C-alpha positions, 0 to 999 in steps of 0.5 A: 479473511478476517472476521472484520472483514468479513462482516463487511464484505460478505454482505446477504447476496455474496452469501447466498452466491457462496451457498450456490457455489459450494464455499459458505462452509469454507468461510461459515467460522468466520462469523463466530471466531472472536480474532477480529483483526480490525486493528494493526499489528506490527506486521501490518504497520511495518508492511504498510510504512514500507510502501511508496504506492497504495490504491484507494477507492472511494463512492461517489453520489453516482454510486460508481466507484472511483479508484486512485493511486497514491503515491510517495516516498517510502512511508509517507502513508503513516501508522498513526496508531493501531486503528488510524493510518494517515497522509499528507493530501498534496496539491494535484490536478485539482478534480478533488473526486476523492475528496469530495467522494470521501465528504458525501460517504466517508467509506473508504478501501485500500489496496496495499501491494508488495509486488516482489514478494507476492503480498497484498494488504486489503483495509477497509476504513473510514476517512476524516478529511483535517485541514492544515492547522486543525489538530497540530498534534496529529500534524506532528505526526506526519511526514513534513512536505517539501519545501515548497509544496501545496499542502491541502489537507491530510487524510485521516483513515479509521481502519474497520478491517484488514486482511492479507490475500492470497498471493497465487495471482500477483505477478511478481514486478519490480521498481527501478531501484529494487532492480539495481539493488538485485544486479549490483553484485553482479555489476561488480563482479563485471567490473572486477572481471573487466580490470582482470582482463585488462590486466592480462591484455597487457601482460601477454603483449608484454610477452610478445613485445 
């Protein structure tokens, strides 16, 4: 847990529960450390831009949270600098729940998962919505949209805190592409063995003729 994340997540009620459970002492040092971890380093930037999806939580006017999965090609969530993330928001089902929530409450929470390696980066930030045509220098840093795709806005996230989570309860999962990459050497070996078997059978047939 980082100092910046603890400052935001450890509310008085949370701290009280930690005291009751006997875990407060384990986190007390976070109140004194200067290691805030509220600016992304090279490891965080590389991890973020290697992801092809993330979970995004916002809060609406009713007080209810809304969690949305955002997916795209690896790197669609771009690290613009140590304090700023951005992605292009394309036209979807036009419910605008996250977008509406951000207009009333700019707070956001992200979970970025690496299931094969059981790694998870969680991030708290504040959102700013950018219309097409505004701040062209920012748009120039974001991935170009696929041809014919309707772009509605860019979502910019100012990082307030981040933390790397414990991998203990992350179940490894693999995408189709990851599985294909992993089994490619086995498939190549099988093709070689099949070819050798075919040759041996042909040779045996010649001997028996």
